[in-house]
N, C-alpha and C positions, 0 to 999 in steps of 0.2 A: 504494500500500500504506500503510495507516494502522498506525502502531506506537504503543505506549504504553510509556514508560520505566518500568522496575521495578527493584527491588533485585536484585542479582546472585543472591541466595539464593531468589528467587521460583521455586517449583515445581522445585527441584533434583531431586526424585524423577523427574520426566519426563525431564529431561536425562540423568540417569544410566541410567534404564531404556532409553532409546532408544540410548544409546552402547553398552550391552551387547547390545541386540537386533540392531541392524544398523549402528550407527556414527553419527557426526555428520559434518557437512560443514564442513571448514575451508577458508575462502577467503583468498586472499592476492593481491597484485599485485606485478609486478616494478617496477623503478625507472622504467620508462616508463609504468606504469599498466596494463599488460596483466594481466587477472585470470586466476586459476587456482583450481580446487577439487580437493580430495582428501578421501577418507573417512578418518576416524580412529576407532579403536576403543579407544584408550588415552588417558587424560587425567583430569584432576580439577579441579573448581572448589573454591576454599577461600580461606583468609586466610593471607597470609604478609607479614611486615613491616607488619602492621596495614592491609594493602591487600587488596581483593578480587582474586583471581588465577584464571586458568584455565591449568593446566599441561598442555602438549601435547608429544607426542614425534614427531619427524620424522627419518627416516633421511637421511643426506647424499646417498644415491643418488636421492632424490625431487626432482622438478622444483620443488616447493614450497620445498624447503630453500634454494635460491638466492634465492627471493623473500623469505623470512623474514630471511635474512642481509643482503639489500640494503635492506629497508625497516623491519624490526623491528616489523611490524604484521600482524595477522590477525584474522579473525572466525570464531568458532565458531557455526555455524548448526545448530539442532535441527530435524531433518526431521519430517514427519508420519509416522504409522505406516505409511502406504501408499507410502512412498518407498524401500522396501527395494531395489528394482531400481536406482534412481538411486545409492544408496550403494554397491551392489556395482560398478556401472560406474565410478563415480568412484574406487573403491579398486583397480581392476584395470587401468586404462589411464592413460597418462602425458599430462599437459598439454603435454609437449614435442611430441607427435605428434597430439594430439586436442583439439578444442574441445568439452570436456565439457559446457559450458553449452548449446551448440547441440544436441549429441547427446542430451541429457537434457531438452531444452525447459525449461531453468531460466531464470528471469527475474531479472536483476540489479537491485539498488537501491543507491543511494548510502548509505554509512554516515555517521553524524554526526561521528565523532571520528577515523576512520582512513581510509586510502585503499583498503583491501581492501573489496570489495563485500559486500552482504547478498544472500541468496537469498530472493526474495519467497515462494516456496512453503513455506518453513520457518516454524515457529511461534515460535521464540525465537532471539535473536541476542546474542552476547557480543562486543563490540568491544574488542580487546586491543592493548596496546603492550608489547613485550618489555622486561622489567626485567632479566632474567638468562638466560643460556644456559649449559648445562653438558652435557658429553658423558658418556654412560654409560661407565664405566670397567670394562673386562672383569675386571680383577683384583679389583675391589671387589664384583662382582655375585655373588649366590647361584648356586652351580653348577647347581641345578635350573632356575632362570630362564634362565641362560646357555645350557644345552643345549636347553631347550624353545623359547626365543624368538629365539635368535641362532645357530642352527646354521651359518649362512653367514657369521657374523662381521660383519654389517652393523648395527652398534650405532647407536642413536638419539642425536640431540641433544635435550636437554630444554629447552623454552622456557617460561619463567615469564612469562605475559602478564598485566599489570595490566588488569583489566576496567574500561575507561573508561566504558562504557555497556552496560546490558542492556535489551533491549526485547522485548516480545511483540506478536503481532498483535492489533490492537484489534478488539474485538467483532465 
C-alpha cells in the first residue's frame, strides 16, 4: 500500500461525512501487539494546545478501552463509502471474542509512528498518541444528552490523541 503524508486538515469534509454516515474504524493494539478494530461514530479532529488532535470516545466496557489504557496509541482509519457493512460489524461484535480483521477481510499495514495498525482498505489514516484522557462526568452533562446517549449509564472516556501523522492512499 502506497501512502502519501498530508496535513491533518486534508479533506476533513470526507472524514466527517463518513463518520456521520457509517462511522470510522479505530485500530489499537494491546501491550503484546495484538490488534483490534472498532467502529466509532463520535469524534472530532481539530487543534488543541497548538497541536493537531483527533478526539475519540471509548466506553470502558469496550475491548479497545484496555488497549488505549495500556499503550496510549490509536489510529483512526477513514473507510471507503462501500465499507458500511464492515463498520457495522466492527461496531457490533467484540474483539474479545472475534477476529474482526479476518471476519471482514481487512488487511493490516504497519503505521509509521504508533504500534496500532492501519487498515489498507481505508482511504485516510490518522496516527495518534494520547495526550489526555478525561471521563464524561454525569453531573456535568446536559440532561438531554445524558438521557439520549447514556440510558444505561455507560459513560465514555474521552481520548485526546495528538495526530503524529496523517496519510492518504497514493494515486
